[in-house]
Chimera marker file (.cmm) of the C-alpha trace (Angstrom):
<marker_set name="trace">
<marker id="1" x="-23.483" y="50.059" z="65.066" r="1" g="1" b="0" radius="0.5"/>
<marker id="2" x="-19.801" y="50.270" z="64.128" r="1" g="1" b="0" radius="0.5"/>
<marker id="3" x="-17.268" y="51.845" z="66.361" r="1" g="1" b="0" radius="0.5"/>
<marker id="4" x="-14.866" y="54.408" z="64.777" r="1" g="1" b="0" radius="0.5"/>
<marker id="5" x="-11.260" y="53.680" z="65.912" r="1" g="1" b="0" radius="0.5"/>
<marker id="6" x="-8.249" y="55.879" z="66.151" r="1" g="1" b="0" radius="0.5"/>
<marker id="7" x="-4.735" y="55.494" z="67.733" r="1" g="1" b="0" radius="0.5"/>
<marker id="8" x="-6.055" y="56.658" z="71.103" r="1" g="1" b="0" radius="0.5"/>
<marker id="9" x="-9.075" y="54.375" z="71.549" r="1" g="1" b="0" radius="0.5"/>
<marker id="10" x="-7.767" y="51.219" z="69.904" r="1" g="1" b="0" radius="0.5"/>
<marker id="11" x="-6.569" y="49.613" z="73.123" r="1" g="1" b="0" radius="0.5"/>
<marker id="12" x="-9.766" y="50.088" z="74.985" r="1" g="1" b="0" radius="0.5"/>
<marker id="13" x="-12.187" y="49.324" z="72.146" r="1" g="1" b="0" radius="0.5"/>
<marker id="14" x="-10.339" y="46.365" z="70.626" r="1" g="1" b="0" radius="0.5"/>
<marker id="15" x="-7.552" y="44.898" z="72.740" r="1" g="1" b="0" radius="0.5"/>
<marker id="16" x="-9.541" y="45.152" z="76.091" r="1" g="1" b="0" radius="0.5"/>
<marker id="17" x="-12.901" y="44.245" z="74.575" r="1" g="1" b="0" radius="0.5"/>
<marker id="18" x="-14.697" y="40.965" z="75.455" r="1" g="1" b="0" radius="0.5"/>
<marker id="19" x="-15.567" y="38.573" z="72.667" r="1" g="1" b="0" radius="0.5"/>
<marker id="20" x="-14.783" y="38.714" z="68.987" r="1" g="1" b="0" radius="0.5"/>
<marker id="21" x="-13.917" y="42.045" z="67.432" r="1" g="1" b="0" radius="0.5"/>
<marker id="22" x="-13.640" y="42.801" z="63.721" r="1" g="1" b="0" radius="0.5"/>
<marker id="23" x="-11.572" y="45.760" z="62.665" r="1" g="1" b="0" radius="0.5"/>
<marker id="24" x="-12.033" y="47.032" z="59.083" r="1" g="1" b="0" radius="0.5"/>
<marker id="25" x="-8.790" y="48.853" z="58.140" r="1" g="1" b="0" radius="0.5"/>
<marker id="26" x="-9.846" y="51.100" z="55.282" r="1" g="1" b="0" radius="0.5"/>
<marker id="27" x="-9.201" y="54.472" z="53.488" r="1" g="1" b="0" radius="0.5"/>
<marker id="28" x="-11.923" y="56.779" z="52.123" r="1" g="1" b="0" radius="0.5"/>
<marker id="29" x="-10.185" y="56.869" z="48.686" r="1" g="1" b="0" radius="0.5"/>
<marker id="30" x="-10.112" y="53.029" z="48.378" r="1" g="1" b="0" radius="0.5"/>
<marker id="31" x="-12.581" y="51.525" z="45.849" r="1" g="1" b="0" radius="0.5"/>
<marker id="32" x="-12.487" y="47.975" z="47.160" r="1" g="1" b="0" radius="0.5"/>
<marker id="33" x="-12.946" y="49.412" z="50.723" r="1" g="1" b="0" radius="0.5"/>
<marker id="34" x="-16.139" y="51.110" z="49.617" r="1" g="1" b="0" radius="0.5"/>
<marker id="35" x="-17.313" y="47.871" z="47.970" r="1" g="1" b="0" radius="0.5"/>
<marker id="36" x="-16.822" y="45.748" z="51.107" r="1" g="1" b="0" radius="0.5"/>
<marker id="37" x="-18.195" y="48.268" z="53.546" r="1" g="1" b="0" radius="0.5"/>
<marker id="38" x="-21.918" y="47.161" z="53.148" r="1" g="1" b="0" radius="0.5"/>
<marker id="39" x="-20.831" y="43.549" z="53.730" r="1" g="1" b="0" radius="0.5"/>
<marker id="40" x="-19.064" y="44.621" z="56.929" r="1" g="1" b="0" radius="0.5"/>
<marker id="41" x="-22.093" y="46.597" z="58.054" r="1" g="1" b="0" radius="0.5"/>
<marker id="42" x="-24.244" y="43.448" z="57.394" r="1" g="1" b="0" radius="0.5"/>
<marker id="43" x="-21.977" y="41.443" z="59.678" r="1" g="1" b="0" radius="0.5"/>
<marker id="44" x="-22.718" y="43.896" z="62.511" r="1" g="1" b="0" radius="0.5"/>
<marker id="45" x="-26.455" y="43.396" z="62.064" r="1" g="1" b="0" radius="0.5"/>
<marker id="46" x="-26.427" y="39.693" z="61.497" r="1" g="1" b="0" radius="0.5"/>
<marker id="47" x="-24.027" y="38.803" z="64.416" r="1" g="1" b="0" radius="0.5"/>
<marker id="48" x="-24.837" y="40.746" z="67.523" r="1" g="1" b="0" radius="0.5"/>
<marker id="49" x="-22.038" y="38.980" z="69.432" r="1" g="1" b="0" radius="0.5"/>
<marker id="50" x="-19.474" y="40.472" z="66.957" r="1" g="1" b="0" radius="0.5"/>
<marker id="51" x="-18.149" y="43.916" z="67.731" r="1" g="1" b="0" radius="0.5"/>
<marker id="52" x="-17.467" y="45.728" z="64.399" r="1" g="1" b="0" radius="0.5"/>
<marker id="53" x="-15.070" y="48.621" z="64.214" r="1" g="1" b="0" radius="0.5"/>
<marker id="54" x="-13.556" y="50.649" z="61.448" r="1" g="1" b="0" radius="0.5"/>
<marker id="55" x="-10.163" y="52.353" z="61.291" r="1" g="1" b="0" radius="0.5"/>
<marker id="56" x="-9.140" y="54.813" z="58.638" r="1" g="1" b="0" radius="0.5"/>
<marker id="57" x="-5.435" y="54.039" z="57.934" r="1" g="1" b="0" radius="0.5"/>
<marker id="58" x="-4.777" y="57.596" z="56.758" r="1" g="1" b="0" radius="0.5"/>
<marker id="59" x="-6.022" y="58.884" z="60.160" r="1" g="1" b="0" radius="0.5"/>
<marker id="60" x="-4.519" y="56.138" z="62.345" r="1" g="1" b="0" radius="0.5"/>
<marker id="61" x="-1.370" y="55.202" z="60.531" r="1" g="1" b="0" radius="0.5"/>
<marker id="62" x="0.510" y="54.225" z="63.719" r="1" g="1" b="0" radius="0.5"/>
<marker id="63" x="-2.034" y="51.431" z="64.458" r="1" g="1" b="0" radius="0.5"/>
<marker id="64" x="-2.110" y="50.260" z="60.935" r="1" g="1" b="0" radius="0.5"/>
<marker id="65" x="1.613" y="49.932" z="60.849" r="1" g="1" b="0" radius="0.5"/>
<marker id="66" x="1.655" y="48.136" z="64.265" r="1" g="1" b="0" radius="0.5"/>
<marker id="67" x="-0.563" y="45.441" z="62.751" r="1" g="1" b="0" radius="0.5"/>
<marker id="68" x="1.287" y="45.161" z="59.479" r="1" g="1" b="0" radius="0.5"/>
<marker id="69" x="-1.569" y="46.499" z="57.296" r="1" g="1" b="0" radius="0.5"/>
<marker id="70" x="-0.034" y="47.295" z="53.976" r="1" g="1" b="0" radius="0.5"/>
<marker id="71" x="-2.992" y="46.556" z="51.747" r="1" g="1" b="0" radius="0.5"/>
<marker id="72" x="-6.502" y="47.637" z="52.144" r="1" g="1" b="0" radius="0.5"/>
<marker id="73" x="-9.191" y="46.630" z="52.854" r="1" g="1" b="0" radius="0.5"/>
<marker id="74" x="-7.800" y="44.471" z="55.603" r="1" g="1" b="0" radius="0.5"/>
<marker id="75" x="-10.106" y="42.805" z="58.052" r="1" g="1" b="0" radius="0.5"/>
<marker id="76" x="-8.581" y="41.688" z="61.308" r="1" g="1" b="0" radius="0.5"/>
<marker id="77" x="-10.470" y="39.664" z="63.812" r="1" g="1" b="0" radius="0.5"/>
<marker id="78" x="-9.296" y="40.018" z="67.425" r="1" g="1" b="0" radius="0.5"/>
<marker id="79" x="-10.057" y="37.900" z="70.521" r="1" g="1" b="0" radius="0.5"/>
<marker id="80" x="-8.562" y="38.566" z="73.930" r="1" g="1" b="0" radius="0.5"/>
<marker id="81" x="-6.326" y="41.235" z="72.458" r="1" g="1" b="0" radius="0.5"/>
<marker id="82" x="-4.792" y="38.979" z="69.792" r="1" g="1" b="0" radius="0.5"/>
<marker id="83" x="-5.390" y="38.694" z="66.009" r="1" g="1" b="0" radius="0.5"/>
<marker id="84" x="-7.070" y="35.406" z="65.281" r="1" g="1" b="0" radius="0.5"/>
<marker id="85" x="-7.847" y="35.836" z="61.583" r="1" g="1" b="0" radius="0.5"/>
<marker id="86" x="-6.812" y="38.269" z="58.857" r="1" g="1" b="0" radius="0.5"/>
<marker id="87" x="-8.535" y="38.762" z="55.521" r="1" g="1" b="0" radius="0.5"/>
<marker id="88" x="-6.935" y="41.115" z="52.874" r="1" g="1" b="0" radius="0.5"/>
<marker id="89" x="-8.711" y="42.463" z="49.878" r="1" g="1" b="0" radius="0.5"/>
<marker id="90" x="-12.357" y="42.394" z="48.820" r="1" g="1" b="0" radius="0.5"/>
<marker id="91" x="-14.448" y="39.415" z="50.102" r="1" g="1" b="0" radius="0.5"/>
<marker id="92" x="-17.978" y="38.514" z="49.333" r="1" g="1" b="0" radius="0.5"/>
<marker id="93" x="-20.626" y="38.836" z="52.145" r="1" g="1" b="0" radius="0.5"/>
<marker id="94" x="-21.011" y="35.053" z="52.084" r="1" g="1" b="0" radius="0.5"/>
<marker id="95" x="-17.283" y="34.520" z="52.679" r="1" g="1" b="0" radius="0.5"/>
<marker id="96" x="-17.247" y="37.066" z="55.475" r="1" g="1" b="0" radius="0.5"/>
<marker id="97" x="-20.198" y="35.208" z="57.109" r="1" g="1" b="0" radius="0.5"/>
<marker id="98" x="-18.400" y="31.896" z="56.840" r="1" g="1" b="0" radius="0.5"/>
<marker id="99" x="-15.309" y="33.163" z="58.558" r="1" g="1" b="0" radius="0.5"/>
<marker id="100" x="-17.310" y="34.980" z="61.248" r="1" g="1" b="0" radius="0.5"/>
<marker id="101" x="-19.379" y="31.927" z="61.997" r="1" g="1" b="0" radius="0.5"/>
<marker id="102" x="-16.284" y="29.872" z="62.273" r="1" g="1" b="0" radius="0.5"/>
<marker id="103" x="-14.802" y="32.276" z="64.815" r="1" g="1" b="0" radius="0.5"/>
<marker id="104" x="-17.848" y="32.882" z="67.017" r="1" g="1" b="0" radius="0.5"/>
<link id1="1" id2="2" r="1" g="1" b="0" radius="0.2"/>
<link id1="2" id2="3" r="1" g="1" b="0" radius="0.2"/>
<link id1="3" id2="4" r="1" g="1" b="0" radius="0.2"/>
<link id1="4" id2="5" r="1" g="1" b="0" radius="0.2"/>
<link id1="5" id2="6" r="1" g="1" b="0" radius="0.2"/>
<link id1="6" id2="7" r="1" g="1" b="0" radius="0.2"/>
<link id1="7" id2="8" r="1" g="1" b="0" radius="0.2"/>
<link id1="8" id2="9" r="1" g="1" b="0" radius="0.2"/>
<link id1="9" id2="10" r="1" g="1" b="0" radius="0.2"/>
<link id1="10" id2="11" r="1" g="1" b="0" radius="0.2"/>
<link id1="11" id2="12" r="1" g="1" b="0" radius="0.2"/>
<link id1="12" id2="13" r="1" g="1" b="0" radius="0.2"/>
<link id1="13" id2="14" r="1" g="1" b="0" radius="0.2"/>
<link id1="14" id2="15" r="1" g="1" b="0" radius="0.2"/>
<link id1="15" id2="16" r="1" g="1" b="0" radius="0.2"/>
<link id1="16" id2="17" r="1" g="1" b="0" radius="0.2"/>
<link id1="17" id2="18" r="1" g="1" b="0" radius="0.2"/>
<link id1="18" id2="19" r="1" g="1" b="0" radius="0.2"/>
<link id1="19" id2="20" r="1" g="1" b="0" radius="0.2"/>
<link id1="20" id2="21" r="1" g="1" b="0" radius="0.2"/>
<link id1="21" id2="22" r="1" g="1" b="0" radius="0.2"/>
<link id1="22" id2="23" r="1" g="1" b="0" radius="0.2"/>
<link id1="23" id2="24" r="1" g="1" b="0" radius="0.2"/>
<link id1="24" id2="25" r="1" g="1" b="0" radius="0.2"/>
<link id1="25" id2="26" r="1" g="1" b="0" radius="0.2"/>
<link id1="26" id2="27" r="1" g="1" b="0" radius="0.2"/>
<link id1="27" id2="28" r="1" g="1" b="0" radius="0.2"/>
<link id1="28" id2="29" r="1" g="1" b="0" radius="0.2"/>
<link id1="29" id2="30" r="1" g="1" b="0" radius="0.2"/>
<link id1="30" id2="31" r="1" g="1" b="0" radius="0.2"/>
<link id1="31" id2="32" r="1" g="1" b="0" radius="0.2"/>
<link id1="32" id2="33" r="1" g="1" b="0" radius="0.2"/>
<link id1="33" id2="34" r="1" g="1" b="0" radius="0.2"/>
<link id1="34" id2="35" r="1" g="1" b="0" radius="0.2"/>
<link id1="35" id2="36" r="1" g="1" b="0" radius="0.2"/>
<link id1="36" id2="37" r="1" g="1" b="0" radius="0.2"/>
<link id1="37" id2="38" r="1" g="1" b="0" radius="0.2"/>
<link id1="38" id2="39" r="1" g="1" b="0" radius="0.2"/>
<link id1="39" id2="40" r="1" g="1" b="0" radius="0.2"/>
<link id1="40" id2="41" r="1" g="1" b="0" radius="0.2"/>
<link id1="41" id2="42" r="1" g="1" b="0" radius="0.2"/>
<link id1="42" id2="43" r="1" g="1" b="0" radius="0.2"/>
<link id1="43" id2="44" r="1" g="1" b="0" radius="0.2"/>
<link id1="44" id2="45" r="1" g="1" b="0" radius="0.2"/>
<link id1="45" id2="46" r="1" g="1" b="0" radius="0.2"/>
<link id1="46" id2="47" r="1" g="1" b="0" radius="0.2"/>
<link id1="47" id2="48" r="1" g="1" b="0" radius="0.2"/>
<link id1="48" id2="49" r="1" g="1" b="0" radius="0.2"/>
<link id1="49" id2="50" r="1" g="1" b="0" radius="0.2"/>
<link id1="50" id2="51" r="1" g="1" b="0" radius="0.2"/>
<link id1="51" id2="52" r="1" g="1" b="0" radius="0.2"/>
<link id1="52" id2="53" r="1" g="1" b="0" radius="0.2"/>
<link id1="53" id2="54" r="1" g="1" b="0" radius="0.2"/>
<link id1="54" id2="55" r="1" g="1" b="0" radius="0.2"/>
<link id1="55" id2="56" r="1" g="1" b="0" radius="0.2"/>
<link id1="56" id2="57" r="1" g="1" b="0" radius="0.2"/>
<link id1="57" id2="58" r="1" g="1" b="0" radius="0.2"/>
<link id1="58" id2="59" r="1" g="1" b="0" radius="0.2"/>
<link id1="59" id2="60" r="1" g="1" b="0" radius="0.2"/>
<link id1="60" id2="61" r="1" g="1" b="0" radius="0.2"/>
<link id1="61" id2="62" r="1" g="1" b="0" radius="0.2"/>
<link id1="62" id2="63" r="1" g="1" b="0" radius="0.2"/>
<link id1="63" id2="64" r="1" g="1" b="0" radius="0.2"/>
<link id1="64" id2="65" r="1" g="1" b="0" radius="0.2"/>
<link id1="65" id2="66" r="1" g="1" b="0" radius="0.2"/>
<link id1="66" id2="67" r="1" g="1" b="0" radius="0.2"/>
<link id1="67" id2="68" r="1" g="1" b="0" radius="0.2"/>
<link id1="68" id2="69" r="1" g="1" b="0" radius="0.2"/>
<link id1="69" id2="70" r="1" g="1" b="0" radius="0.2"/>
<link id1="70" id2="71" r="1" g="1" b="0" radius="0.2"/>
<link id1="71" id2="72" r="1" g="1" b="0" radius="0.2"/>
<link id1="72" id2="73" r="1" g="1" b="0" radius="0.2"/>
<link id1="73" id2="74" r="1" g="1" b="0" radius="0.2"/>
<link id1="74" id2="75" r="1" g="1" b="0" radius="0.2"/>
<link id1="75" id2="76" r="1" g="1" b="0" radius="0.2"/>
<link id1="76" id2="77" r="1" g="1" b="0" radius="0.2"/>
<link id1="77" id2="78" r="1" g="1" b="0" radius="0.2"/>
<link id1="78" id2="79" r="1" g="1" b="0" radius="0.2"/>
<link id1="79" id2="80" r="1" g="1" b="0" radius="0.2"/>
<link id1="80" id2="81" r="1" g="1" b="0" radius="0.2"/>
<link id1="81" id2="82" r="1" g="1" b="0" radius="0.2"/>
<link id1="82" id2="83" r="1" g="1" b="0" radius="0.2"/>
<link id1="83" id2="84" r="1" g="1" b="0" radius="0.2"/>
<link id1="84" id2="85" r="1" g="1" b="0" radius="0.2"/>
<link id1="85" id2="86" r="1" g="1" b="0" radius="0.2"/>
<link id1="86" id2="87" r="1" g="1" b="0" radius="0.2"/>
<link id1="87" id2="88" r="1" g="1" b="0" radius="0.2"/>
<link id1="88" id2="89" r="1" g="1" b="0" radius="0.2"/>
<link id1="89" id2="90" r="1" g="1" b="0" radius="0.2"/>
<link id1="90" id2="91" r="1" g="1" b="0" radius="0.2"/>
<link id1="91" id2="92" r="1" g="1" b="0" radius="0.2"/>
<link id1="92" id2="93" r="1" g="1" b="0" radius="0.2"/>
<link id1="93" id2="94" r="1" g="1" b="0" radius="0.2"/>
<link id1="94" id2="95" r="1" g="1" b="0" radius="0.2"/>
<link id1="95" id2="96" r="1" g="1" b="0" radius="0.2"/>
<link id1="96" id2="97" r="1" g="1" b="0" radius="0.2"/>
<link id1="97" id2="98" r="1" g="1" b="0" radius="0.2"/>
<link id1="98" id2="99" r="1" g="1" b="0" radius="0.2"/>
<link id1="99" id2="100" r="1" g="1" b="0" radius="0.2"/>
<link id1="100" id2="101" r="1" g="1" b="0" radius="0.2"/>
<link id1="101" id2="102" r="1" g="1" b="0" radius="0.2"/>
<link id1="102" id2="103" r="1" g="1" b="0" radius="0.2"/>
<link id1="103" id2="104" r="1" g="1" b="0" radius="0.2"/>
</marker_set>
């Protein structure tokens, strides 16, 4: 199950979370974001230790700016409140799995 993020809950849901957290920065109008969404959902099912979250950049602009997100989709992996990996643009499910496995 994916957690929906906003400016108010980002701190508690991501920065204070235990373990690895993936944040999918997206927008509803973004074609590549729609294409990658099923792959991100598959990660949530495949890796129970991975917390998967989504943040709509149009609704949480302040957080997107804070993390330098200027292109979407952007996938940021966090551990202990810090970004440990960033992927920008569409990626295959296979590539997402490889990155996730390397970080878990």
